[in-house]
N, CA, C, O and the ligand as a Tripos MOL2 file, in Angstrom:
@<TRIPOS>MOLECULE
protein
  273   271    69     0     0
PROTEIN
NO_CHARGES

@<TRIPOS>ATOM
      1 N           0.7510   -1.1970    0.0100 N.3       1 MET1
      2 CA          0.0040   -0.0910   -0.0190 C.3       1 MET1
      3 C           0.8140    1.2260   -0.0370 C.2       1 MET1
      4 O           0.5390    2.1250   -0.8310 O.2       1 MET1
      5 N           1.8560    1.3180    0.8910 N.am      2 LEU2
      6 CA          2.6600    2.4940    0.9390 C.3       2 LEU2
      7 C           3.5570    2.6250   -0.3540 C.2       2 LEU2
      8 O           4.0140    3.7320   -0.6360 O.2       2 LEU2
      9 N           3.7990    1.6190   -1.0820 N.am      3 ALA3
     10 CA          4.5580    1.7480   -2.1850 C.3       3 ALA3
     11 C           3.8520    2.4500   -3.3440 C.2       3 ALA3
     12 O           4.4930    2.8520   -4.3150 O.2       3 ALA3
     13 N           2.5620    2.5930   -3.2420 N.am      4 THR4
     14 CA          1.7310    3.3050   -4.2940 C.3       4 THR4
     15 C           2.2190    4.7860   -4.3100 C.2       4 THR4
     16 O           2.3130    5.4130   -5.3650 O.2       4 THR4
     17 N           2.5220    5.3100   -3.1070 N.am      5 GLY5
     18 CA          2.9700    6.6910   -3.0800 C.3       5 GLY5
     19 C           4.1940    7.0020   -3.8860 C.2       5 GLY5
     20 O           4.4030    8.1290   -4.3360 O.2       5 GLY5
     21 N           5.0510    5.9200   -4.0710 N.am      6 ILE6
     22 CA          6.2660    6.1350   -4.7710 C.3       6 ILE6
     23 C           6.0700    6.5740   -6.1990 C.2       6 ILE6
     24 O           6.9360    7.2210   -6.7890 O.2       6 ILE6
     25 N           4.8970    6.2100   -6.7670 N.am      7 ILE7
     26 CA          4.5100    6.5890   -8.1390 C.3       7 ILE7
     27 C           4.6120    8.0940   -8.2600 C.2       7 ILE7
     28 O           5.0300    8.6350   -9.2830 O.2       7 ILE7
     29 N           4.2180    8.7530   -7.1860 N.am      8 LEU8
     30 CA          4.2330   10.2680   -7.3280 C.3       8 LEU8
     31 C           5.5720   10.8290   -7.3510 C.2       8 LEU8
     32 O           5.6590   12.0300   -7.6060 O.2       8 LEU8
     33 N           6.6340   10.1640   -7.1280 N.am      9 ASP9
     34 CA          8.0370   10.6330   -7.2240 C.3       9 ASP9
     35 C           8.3940   10.7950   -8.5980 C.2       9 ASP9
     36 O           9.4320   11.3720   -8.9210 O.2       9 ASP9
     37 N           7.4950   10.2600   -9.5200 N.am     10 VAL10
     38 CA          7.7920   10.5160  -11.0000 C.3      10 VAL10
     39 C           7.8130   12.0210  -11.2490 C.2      10 VAL10
     40 O           8.6240   12.4830  -12.0510 O.2      10 VAL10
     41 N           6.9330   12.8230  -10.5800 N.am     11 ASP11
     42 CA          6.9360   14.1690  -10.9960 C.3      11 ASP11
     43 C           8.0360   14.9030  -10.4010 C.2      11 ASP11
     44 O           8.2460   16.0660  -10.7460 O.2      11 ASP11
     45 N           8.7900   14.2900   -9.4930 N.am     12 HIS12
     46 CA         10.1020   14.7990   -9.0250 C.3      12 HIS12
     47 C          11.1190   14.9260  -10.0740 C.2      12 HIS12
     48 O          11.9350   15.8440  -10.1520 O.2      12 HIS12
     49 N          10.9950   13.8510  -10.9370 N.am     13 LEU13
     50 CA         11.9370   13.6480  -12.1030 C.3      13 LEU13
     51 C          11.8940   14.8090  -13.0370 C.2      13 LEU13
     52 O          12.8610   15.0760  -13.7510 O.2      13 LEU13
     53 N          10.7010   15.5630  -13.0470 N.am     14 PHE14
     54 CA         10.6190   16.7020  -13.9830 C.3      14 PHE14
     55 C          11.1440   17.9110  -13.4430 C.2      14 PHE14
     56 O          11.1950   18.8970  -14.1790 O.2      14 PHE14
     57 N          11.5440   17.9810  -12.2600 N.am     15 ALA15
     58 CA         11.9700   19.1130  -11.6120 C.3      15 ALA15
     59 C          13.4290   19.4430  -12.0040 C.2      15 ALA15
     60 O          14.1920   18.5180  -12.2830 O.2      15 ALA15
     61 N          13.8420   20.7290  -12.0350 N.am     16 VAL16
     62 CA         15.1130   21.2300  -12.3430 C.3      16 VAL16
     63 C          15.5730   22.1910  -11.2430 C.2      16 VAL16
     64 O          14.9210   23.2200  -11.0640 O.2      16 VAL16
     65 N          16.5920   21.9430  -10.5360 N.am     17 PRO17
     66 CA         17.4700   20.7310  -10.4770 C.3      17 PRO17
     67 C          16.6520   19.5560   -9.9050 C.2      17 PRO17
     68 O          15.6620   19.7330   -9.1950 O.2      17 PRO17
     69 N          17.1430   18.3080  -10.2680 N.am     18 LEU18
     70 CA         16.5440   17.0300   -9.9420 C.3      18 LEU18
     71 C          16.3490   17.1250   -8.4020 C.2      18 LEU18
     72 O          15.2190   17.0080   -7.9280 O.2      18 LEU18
     73 N          17.3310   17.3140   -7.6950 N.am     19 TYR19
     74 CA         17.3090   17.3420   -6.2220 C.3      19 TYR19
     75 C          17.8190   18.5650   -5.4870 C.2      19 TYR19
     76 O          18.9850   18.9350   -5.6210 O.2      19 TYR19
     77 N          16.9650   19.1820   -4.7260 N.am     20 ASP20
     78 CA         17.3680   20.4020   -4.0860 C.3      20 ASP20
     79 C          16.9870   20.2710   -2.6170 C.2      20 ASP20
     80 O          15.8000   20.4100   -2.3220 O.2      20 ASP20
     81 N          17.8270   20.0340   -1.7330 N.am     21 PRO21
     82 CA         17.4540   19.7760   -0.3060 C.3      21 PRO21
     83 C          16.8330   20.9250    0.3770 C.2      21 PRO21
     84 O          16.2640   20.7720    1.4590 O.2      21 PRO21
     85 N          16.9280   22.2110   -0.2810 N.am     22 ASP22
     86 CA         16.3320   23.3820    0.3280 C.3      22 ASP22
     87 C          14.9120   23.6740   -0.1610 C.2      22 ASP22
     88 O          14.2010   24.5610    0.3130 O.2      22 ASP22
     89 N          14.5400   22.7850   -1.2280 N.am     23 ARG23
     90 CA         13.3730   23.1190   -1.8810 C.3      23 ARG23
     91 C          12.2130   22.2470   -1.2170 C.2      23 ARG23
     92 O          12.4250   21.0810   -0.8820 O.2      23 ARG23
     93 N          11.0460   22.8350   -1.0530 N.am     24 CYS24
     94 CA          9.9210   22.0320   -0.5120 C.3      24 CYS24
     95 C           9.0540   21.4600   -1.6910 C.2      24 CYS24
     96 O           8.5790   22.2040   -2.5490 O.2      24 CYS24
     97 N           8.8790   20.1490   -1.6860 N.am     25 SER25
     98 CA          8.1230   19.5730   -2.7800 C.3      25 SER25
     99 C           6.6800   19.9420   -2.8830 C.2      25 SER25
    100 O           6.0820   20.0060   -3.9570 O.2      25 SER25
    101 N           6.1060   20.2000   -1.6250 N.am     26 ILE26
    102 CA          4.6940   20.5540   -1.5760 C.3      26 ILE26
    103 C           4.4370   21.9650   -2.2120 C.2      26 ILE26
    104 O           5.0130   22.9930   -1.8570 O.2      26 ILE26
    105 N           3.5020   21.8730   -3.1890 N.am     27 GLY27
    106 CA          3.3040   23.2650   -3.8980 C.3      27 GLY27
    107 C           4.2280   23.4620   -4.9290 C.2      27 GLY27
    108 O           4.0510   24.4780   -5.6020 O.2      27 GLY27
    109 N           5.2130   22.7070   -5.2300 N.am     28 PHE28
    110 CA          6.1230   22.8490   -6.2800 C.3      28 PHE28
    111 C           5.9600   21.9050   -7.4180 C.2      28 PHE28
    112 O           5.9150   22.3290   -8.5730 O.2      28 PHE28
    113 N           5.8680   20.6040   -7.1230 N.am     29 HIS29
    114 CA          5.5400   19.6890   -8.0830 C.3      29 HIS29
    115 C           4.1080   19.6360   -8.5080 C.2      29 HIS29
    116 O           3.2410   19.9470   -7.6920 O.2      29 HIS29
    117 N           3.7940   19.2690   -9.7150 N.am     30 PHE30
    118 CA          2.3600   19.3210  -10.1330 C.3      30 PHE30
    119 C           1.4620   18.3760   -9.3140 C.2      30 PHE30
    120 O           0.3190   18.7060   -8.9960 O.2      30 PHE30
    121 N           2.0040   17.2010   -8.9820 N.am     31 LEU31
    122 CA          1.1500   16.3400   -8.1530 C.3      31 LEU31
    123 C           1.1760   16.5050   -6.7820 C.2      31 LEU31
    124 O           0.5520   15.7380   -6.0490 O.2      31 LEU31
    125 N           1.9490   17.5890   -6.2820 N.am     32 HIS32
    126 CA          2.0540   17.8890   -4.9040 C.3      32 HIS32
    127 C           1.3620   19.3110   -4.5190 C.2      32 HIS32
    128 O           1.5890   19.8950   -3.4590 O.2      32 HIS32
    129 N           0.5870   19.7270   -5.4140 N.am     33 THR33
    130 CA         -0.0680   20.9590   -5.2130 C.3      33 THR33
    131 C          -1.3760   20.7890   -4.2940 C.2      33 THR33
    132 O          -1.9220   19.6940   -4.1600 O.2      33 THR33
    133 N          -1.8030   21.8840   -3.7140 N.am     34 TYR34
    134 CA         -2.9390   21.7150   -2.8150 C.3      34 TYR34
    135 C          -4.1880   21.2400   -3.5320 C.2      34 TYR34
    136 O          -4.9440   20.4680   -2.9420 O.2      34 TYR34
    137 N          -4.4590   21.6530   -4.7840 N.am     35 PRO35
    138 CA         -5.6450   21.0830   -5.4960 C.3      35 PRO35
    139 C          -5.4650   19.5510   -5.6800 C.2      35 PRO35
    140 O          -6.4300   18.7950   -5.5680 O.2      35 PRO35
    141 N          -4.2590   19.1220   -5.9540 N.am     36 ALA36
    142 CA         -3.9450   17.7170   -6.2040 C.3      36 ALA36
    143 C          -4.2400   17.0070   -4.9660 C.2      36 ALA36
    144 O          -4.8590   15.9450   -5.0200 O.2      36 ALA36
    145 N          -3.8240   17.5340   -3.7720 N.am     37 ILE37
    146 CA         -3.9840   16.8210   -2.4070 C.3      37 ILE37
    147 C          -5.4970   16.7920   -2.1320 C.2      37 ILE37
    148 O          -5.9830   15.8390   -1.5230 O.2      37 ILE37
    149 N          -6.2740   17.8460   -2.5830 N.am     38 ALA38
    150 CA         -7.6960   17.9080   -2.3000 C.3      38 ALA38
    151 C          -8.3360   16.7010   -3.0700 C.2      38 ALA38
    152 O          -9.2780   16.0750   -2.5840 O.2      38 ALA38
    153 N          -7.7740   16.3900   -4.3240 N.am     39 VAL39
    154 CA         -8.3790   15.2650   -5.0070 C.3      39 VAL39
    155 C          -8.0830   14.0180   -4.3400 C.2      39 VAL39
    156 O          -8.8970   13.0950   -4.3800 O.2      39 VAL39
    157 N          -6.8580   13.9060   -3.6610 N.am     40 TYR40
    158 CA         -6.5870   12.5560   -3.0930 C.3      40 TYR40
    159 C          -7.5350   12.3380   -1.9050 C.2      40 TYR40
    160 O          -8.0050   11.2210   -1.6860 O.2      40 TYR40
    161 N          -7.8220   13.4190   -1.1260 N.am     41 VAL41
    162 CA         -8.8520   13.3810   -0.1090 C.3      41 VAL41
    163 C         -10.2130   12.8820   -0.5610 C.2      41 VAL41
    164 O         -10.9220   12.1140    0.0900 O.2      41 VAL41
    165 N         -10.5120   13.4250   -1.8000 N.am     42 ILE42
    166 CA        -11.7890   12.9860   -2.3860 C.3      42 ILE42
    167 C         -11.7820   11.4840   -2.7560 C.2      42 ILE42
    168 O         -12.7890   10.7880   -2.6300 O.2      42 ILE42
    169 N         -10.6640   11.0410   -3.1920 N.am     43 LEU43
    170 CA        -10.4970    9.7350   -3.5110 C.3      43 LEU43
    171 C         -10.6980    8.7250   -2.4270 C.2      43 LEU43
    172 O         -11.1200    7.5940   -2.6660 O.2      43 LEU43
    173 N         -10.3730    9.1730   -1.1650 N.am     44 LEU44
    174 CA        -10.6050    8.3810   -0.0510 C.3      44 LEU44
    175 C         -11.9190    7.8700    0.1100 C.2      44 LEU44
    176 O         -12.0910    6.8230    0.7340 O.2      44 LEU44
    177 N         -13.0190    8.6040   -0.4710 N.am     45 SER45
    178 CA        -14.3360    8.1680   -0.2630 C.3      45 SER45
    179 C         -14.7800    7.1060   -1.2500 C.2      45 SER45
    180 O         -15.8790    6.5570   -1.1710 O.2      45 SER45
    181 N         -13.8180    6.8220   -2.2450 N.am     46 ILE46
    182 CA        -14.1800    5.7660   -3.2390 C.3      46 ILE46
    183 C         -13.4090    4.5040   -2.7890 C.2      46 ILE46
    184 O         -12.1780    4.4960   -2.7670 O.2      46 ILE46
    185 N         -14.1160    3.4940   -2.4510 N.am     47 PRO47
    186 CA        -13.4920    2.2080   -1.9200 C.3      47 PRO47
    187 C         -12.3730    1.6470   -2.8060 C.2      47 PRO47
    188 O         -11.3010    1.2570   -2.3430 O.2      47 PRO47
    189 N         -12.6930    1.6300   -4.1390 N.am     48 LYS48
    190 CA        -11.7820    0.9710   -5.0800 C.3      48 LYS48
    191 C         -10.4040    1.6360   -5.1110 C.2      48 LYS48
    192 O          -9.4150    0.9240   -5.2860 O.2      48 LYS48
    193 N         -10.2830    2.8990   -4.9580 N.am     49 VAL49
    194 CA         -9.0170    3.5300   -5.0990 C.3      49 VAL49
    195 C          -8.4880    4.0690   -3.6660 C.2      49 VAL49
    196 O          -7.4830    4.7790   -3.6170 O.2      49 VAL49
    197 N          -9.1620    3.7260   -2.5740 N.am     50 ARG50
    198 CA         -8.8590    4.2560   -1.2380 C.3      50 ARG50
    199 C          -7.4540    3.9030   -0.8730 C.2      50 ARG50
    200 O          -6.8040    4.7470   -0.2570 O.2      50 ARG50
    201 N          -6.9120    2.7710   -1.1760 N.am     51 THR51
    202 CA         -5.6030    2.3700   -0.7450 C.3      51 THR51
    203 C          -4.5470    3.2280   -1.5730 C.2      51 THR51
    204 O          -3.4830    3.5730   -1.0600 O.2      51 THR51
    205 N          -4.8560    3.5160   -2.7330 N.am     52 PHE52
    206 CA         -3.9340    4.3260   -3.5040 C.3      52 PHE52
    207 C          -3.9360    5.7750   -2.9510 C.2      52 PHE52
    208 O          -2.8830    6.4080   -2.8630 O.2      52 PHE52
    209 N          -5.1900    6.3150   -2.5630 N.am     53 ALA53
    210 CA         -5.2900    7.6410   -2.0170 C.3      53 ALA53
    211 C          -4.5540    7.6610   -0.7800 C.2      53 ALA53
    212 O          -3.8320    8.6410   -0.5940 O.2      53 ALA53
    213 N          -4.6030    6.7030    0.1620 N.am     54 TRP54
    214 CA         -3.7480    6.7640    1.2900 C.3      54 TRP54
    215 C          -2.3280    6.8640    1.0600 C.2      54 TRP54
    216 O          -1.5850    7.6450    1.6540 O.2      54 TRP54
    217 N          -1.9480    5.9530    0.0790 N.am     55 GLY55
    218 CA         -0.4550    5.9990   -0.3250 C.3      55 GLY55
    219 C           0.0410    7.4040   -0.7840 C.2      55 GLY55
    220 O           1.1530    7.8410   -0.4880 O.2      55 GLY55
    221 N          -0.8580    8.0560   -1.5160 N.am     56 PHE56
    222 CA         -0.6040    9.3120   -2.0320 C.3      56 PHE56
    223 C          -0.5330   10.3500   -0.9090 C.2      56 PHE56
    224 O           0.3520   11.2050   -0.9060 O.2      56 PHE56
    225 N          -1.4700   10.2710    0.0460 N.am     57 LEU57
    226 CA         -1.4500   11.2570    1.0720 C.3      57 LEU57
    227 C          -0.2900   11.0430    2.1080 C.2      57 LEU57
    228 O           0.2540   11.9700    2.7080 O.2      57 LEU57
    229 N           0.0280    9.7050    2.2480 N.am     58 ILE58
    230 CA          1.2570    9.5170    3.1100 C.3      58 ILE58
    231 C           2.4770   10.0040    2.4660 C.2      58 ILE58
    232 O           3.4140   10.4160    3.1500 O.2      58 ILE58
    233 N           2.5210    9.9780    1.1210 N.am     59 HIS59
    234 CA          3.7040   10.5620    0.4480 C.3      59 HIS59
    235 C           3.7460   12.0230    0.6220 C.2      59 HIS59
    236 O           4.8150   12.6040    0.8080 O.2      59 HIS59
    237 N           2.4760   12.7070    0.5600 N.am     60 MET60
    238 CA          2.4950   14.1550    0.8180 C.3      60 MET60
    239 C           3.0240   14.5130    2.1980 C.2      60 MET60
    240 O           3.8270   15.4290    2.3740 O.2      60 MET60
    241 N           2.4970   13.6870    3.2440 N.am     61 VAL61
    242 CA          2.8970   14.0200    4.5060 C.3      61 VAL61
    243 C           4.5440   13.8560    4.7570 C.2      61 VAL61
    244 O           5.2350   14.6550    5.3890 O.2      61 VAL61
    245 N           4.9620   12.7530    4.1760 N.am     62 LEU62
    246 CA          6.4400   12.6170    4.2400 C.3      62 LEU62
    247 C           7.2310   13.7260    3.5780 C.2      62 LEU62
    248 O           8.2660   14.1410    4.1000 O.2      62 LEU62
    249 N           6.7570   14.2220    2.4210 N.am     63 ASP63
    250 CA          7.4350   15.3270    1.6920 C.3      63 ASP63
    251 C           7.2910   16.5420    2.4990 C.2      63 ASP63
    252 O           8.2090   17.3570    2.5840 O.2      63 ASP63
    253 N           6.0520   16.7000    3.1530 N.am     64 TYR64
    254 CA          5.8890   17.8570    4.0670 C.3      64 TYR64
    255 C           6.8260   17.8970    5.1710 C.2      64 TYR64
    256 O           7.4220   18.9390    5.4430 O.2      64 TYR64
    257 N           6.9940   16.8150    5.8270 N.am     65 ILE65
    258 CA          7.8730   16.7220    6.9610 C.3      65 ILE65
    259 C           9.2940   17.0480    6.5120 C.2      65 ILE65
    260 O          10.0630   17.5910    7.3050 O.2      65 ILE65
    261 N           9.6430   16.7640    5.3680 N.am     66 ALA66
    262 CA         11.0310   17.0370    4.8170 C.3      66 ALA66
    263 C          11.0860   18.4940    4.6460 C.2      66 ALA66
    264 O          12.2200   18.9690    4.5810 O.2      66 ALA66
    265 N          10.0420   19.3360    4.5560 N.am     67 CYS67
    266 CA         10.1360   20.6530    4.4170 C.3      67 CYS67
    267 C          10.3770   21.5220    5.7610 C.2      67 CYS67
    268 O          10.7930   22.6800    5.7520 O.2      67 CYS67
    269 N          10.0600   20.8050    6.8760 N.am     68 LEU68
    270 CA         10.1410   21.4440    8.1100 C.3      68 LEU68
    271 C          11.5890   21.6660    8.5500 C.2      68 LEU68
    272 O          11.8300   22.2210    9.6230 O.2      68 LEU68
    273 ZN          6.9210   13.7620   -3.4210 Zn       69 ZN69
@<TRIPOS>BOND
     1     1     2 1
     2     2     3 1
     3     3     4 2
     4     3     5 am
     5     5     6 1
     6     6     7 1
     7     7     8 2
     8     7     9 am
     9     9    10 1
    10    10    11 1
    11    11    12 2
    12    11    13 am
    13    13    14 1
    14    14    15 1
    15    15    16 2
    16    15    17 am
    17    17    18 1
    18    18    19 1
    19    19    20 2
    20    19    21 am
    21    21    22 1
    22    22    23 1
    23    23    24 2
    24    23    25 am
    25    25    26 1
    26    26    27 1
    27    27    28 2
    28    27    29 am
    29    29    30 1
    30    30    31 1
    31    31    32 2
    32    31    33 am
    33    33    34 1
    34    34    35 1
    35    35    36 2
    36    35    37 am
    37    37    38 1
    38    38    39 1
    39    39    40 2
    40    39    41 am
    41    41    42 1
    42    42    43 1
    43    43    44 2
    44    43    45 am
    45    45    46 1
    46    46    47 1
    47    47    48 2
    48    47    49 am
    49    49    50 1
    50    50    51 1
    51    51    52 2
    52    51    53 am
    53    53    54 1
    54    54    55 1
    55    55    56 2
    56    55    57 am
    57    57    58 1
    58    58    59 1
    59    59    60 2
    60    59    61 am
    61    61    62 1
    62    62    63 1
    63    63    64 2
    64    63    65 am
    65    65    66 1
    66    66    67 1
    67    67    68 2
    68    67    69 am
    69    69    70 1
    70    70    71 1
    71    71    72 2
    72    71    73 am
    73    73    74 1
    74    74    75 1
    75    75    76 2
    76    75    77 am
    77    77    78 1
    78    78    79 1
    79    79    80 2
    80    79    81 am
    81    81    82 1
    82    82    83 1
    83    83    84 2
    84    83    85 am
    85    85    86 1
    86    86    87 1
    87    87    88 2
    88    87    89 am
    89    89    90 1
    90    90    91 1
    91    91    92 2
    92    91    93 am
    93    93    94 1
    94    94    95 1
    95    95    96 2
    96    95    97 am
    97    97    98 1
    98    98    99 1
    99    99   100 2
   100    99   101 am
   101   101   102 1
   102   102   103 1
   103   103   104 2
   104   103   105 am
   105   105   106 1
   106   106   107 1
   107   107   108 2
   108   107   109 am
   109   109   110 1
   110   110   111 1
   111   111   112 2
   112   111   113 am
   113   113   114 1
   114   114   115 1
   115   115   116 2
   116   115   117 am
   117   117   118 1
   118   118   119 1
   119   119   120 2
   120   119   121 am
   121   121   122 1
   122   122   123 1
   123   123   124 2
   124   123   125 am
   125   125   126 1
   126   126   127 1
   127   127   128 2
   128   127   129 am
   129   129   130 1
   130   130   131 1
   131   131   132 2
   132   131   133 am
   133   133   134 1
   134   134   135 1
   135   135   136 2
   136   135   137 am
   137   137   138 1
   138   138   139 1
   139   139   140 2
   140   139   141 am
   141   141   142 1
   142   142   143 1
   143   143   144 2
   144   143   145 am
   145   145   146 1
   146   146   147 1
   147   147   148 2
   148   147   149 am
   149   149   150 1
   150   150   151 1
   151   151   152 2
   152   151   153 am
   153   153   154 1
   154   154   155 1
   155   155   156 2
   156   155   157 am
   157   157   158 1
   158   158   159 1
   159   159   160 2
   160   159   161 am
   161   161   162 1
   162   162   163 1
   163   163   164 2
   164   163   165 am
   165   165   166 1
   166   166   167 1
   167   167   168 2
   168   167   169 am
   169   169   170 1
   170   170   171 1
   171   171   172 2
   172   171   173 am
   173   173   174 1
   174   174   175 1
   175   175   176 2
   176   175   177 am
   177   177   178 1
   178   178   179 1
   179   179   180 2
   180   179   181 am
   181   181   182 1
   182   182   183 1
   183   183   184 2
   184   183   185 am
   185   185   186 1
   186   186   187 1
   187   187   188 2
   188   187   189 am
   189   189   190 1
   190   190   191 1
   191   191   192 2
   192   191   193 am
   193   193   194 1
   194   194   195 1
   195   195   196 2
   196   195   197 am
   197   197   198 1
   198   198   199 1
   199   199   200 2
   200   199   201 am
   201   201   202 1
   202   202   203 1
   203   203   204 2
   204   203   205 am
   205   205   206 1
   206   206   207 1
   207   207   208 2
   208   207   209 am
   209   209   210 1
   210   210   211 1
   211   211   212 2
   212   211   213 am
   213   213   214 1
   214   214   215 1
   215   215   216 2
   216   215   217 am
   217   217   218 1
   218   218   219 1
   219   219   220 2
   220   219   221 am
   221   221   222 1
   222   222   223 1
   223   223   224 2
   224   223   225 am
   225   225   226 1
   226   226   227 1
   227   227   228 2
   228   227   229 am
   229   229   230 1
   230   230   231 1
   231   231   232 2
   232   231   233 am
   233   233   234 1
   234   234   235 1
   235   235   236 2
   236   235   237 am
   237   237   238 1
   238   238   239 1
   239   239   240 2
   240   239   241 am
   241   241   242 1
   242   242   243 1
   243   243   244 2
   244   243   245 am
   245   245   246 1
   246   246   247 1
   247   247   248 2
   248   247   249 am
   249   249   250 1
   250   250   251 1
   251   251   252 2
   252   251   253 am
   253   253   254 1
   254   254   255 1
   255   255   256 2
   256   255   257 am
   257   257   258 1
   258   258   259 1
   259   259   260 2
   260   259   261 am
   261   261   262 1
   262   262   263 1
   263   263   264 2
   264   263   265 am
   265   265   266 1
   266   266   267 1
   267   267   268 2
   268   267   269 am
   269   269   270 1
   270   270   271 1
   271   271   272 2
@<TRIPOS>SUBSTRUCTURE
     1 MET1         2 RESIDUE 1 A MET
     2 LEU2         6 RESIDUE 1 A LEU
     3 ALA3        10 RESIDUE 1 A ALA
     4 THR4        14 RESIDUE 1 A THR
     5 GLY5        18 RESIDUE 1 A GLY
     6 ILE6        22 RESIDUE 1 A ILE
     7 ILE7        26 RESIDUE 1 A ILE
     8 LEU8        30 RESIDUE 1 A LEU
     9 ASP9        34 RESIDUE 1 A ASP
    10 VAL10       38 RESIDUE 1 A VAL
    11 ASP11       42 RESIDUE 1 A ASP
    12 HIS12       46 RESIDUE 1 A HIS
    13 LEU13       50 RESIDUE 1 A LEU
    14 PHE14       54 RESIDUE 1 A PHE
    15 ALA15       58 RESIDUE 1 A ALA
    16 VAL16       62 RESIDUE 1 A VAL
    17 PRO17       66 RESIDUE 1 A PRO
    18 LEU18       70 RESIDUE 1 A LEU
    19 TYR19       74 RESIDUE 1 A TYR
    20 ASP20       78 RESIDUE 1 A ASP
    21 PRO21       82 RESIDUE 1 A PRO
    22 ASP22       86 RESIDUE 1 A ASP
    23 ARG23       90 RESIDUE 1 A ARG
    24 CYS24       94 RESIDUE 1 A CYS
    25 SER25       98 RESIDUE 1 A SER
    26 ILE26      102 RESIDUE 1 A ILE
    27 GLY27      106 RESIDUE 1 A GLY
    28 PHE28      110 RESIDUE 1 A PHE
    29 HIS29      114 RESIDUE 1 A HIS
    30 PHE30      118 RESIDUE 1 A PHE
    31 LEU31      122 RESIDUE 1 A LEU
    32 HIS32      126 RESIDUE 1 A HIS
    33 THR33      130 RESIDUE 1 A THR
    34 TYR34      134 RESIDUE 1 A TYR
    35 PRO35      138 RESIDUE 1 A PRO
    36 ALA36      142 RESIDUE 1 A ALA
    37 ILE37      146 RESIDUE 1 A ILE
    38 ALA38      150 RESIDUE 1 A ALA
    39 VAL39      154 RESIDUE 1 A VAL
    40 TYR40      158 RESIDUE 1 A TYR
    41 VAL41      162 RESIDUE 1 A VAL
    42 ILE42      166 RESIDUE 1 A ILE
    43 LEU43      170 RESIDUE 1 A LEU
    44 LEU44      174 RESIDUE 1 A LEU
    45 SER45      178 RESIDUE 1 A SER
    46 ILE46      182 RESIDUE 1 A ILE
    47 PRO47      186 RESIDUE 1 A PRO
    48 LYS48      190 RESIDUE 1 A LYS
    49 VAL49      194 RESIDUE 1 A VAL
    50 ARG50      198 RESIDUE 1 A ARG
    51 THR51      202 RESIDUE 1 A THR
    52 PHE52      206 RESIDUE 1 A PHE
    53 ALA53      210 RESIDUE 1 A ALA
    54 TRP54      214 RESIDUE 1 A TRP
    55 GLY55      218 RESIDUE 1 A GLY
    56 PHE56      222 RESIDUE 1 A PHE
    57 LEU57      226 RESIDUE 1 A LEU
    58 ILE58      230 RESIDUE 1 A ILE
    59 HIS59      234 RESIDUE 1 A HIS
    60 MET60      238 RESIDUE 1 A MET
    61 VAL61      242 RESIDUE 1 A VAL
    62 LEU62      246 RESIDUE 1 A LEU
    63 ASP63      250 RESIDUE 1 A ASP
    64 TYR64      254 RESIDUE 1 A TYR
    65 ILE65      258 RESIDUE 1 A ILE
    66 ALA66      262 RESIDUE 1 A ALA
    67 CYS67      266 RESIDUE 1 A CYS
    68 LEU68      270 RESIDUE 1 A LEU
    69 ZN69       273 GROUP 0 **** ****
């Protein structure tokens, strides 16, 4: 289940530079914007994709913690 969130790291690959420790992923990458996060929350209400939604949200939380 947690591995599903790793899919979201694909959009990290489109970032330039590829890795910047001072950059916060949240709000920077397309799949890490607040509208995208809102979509993941909505997906939680759909049983078929709920496990993916949890994986995505946990990924957001981990990226957010990295920003602190
Ligand atoms: Zn990420």
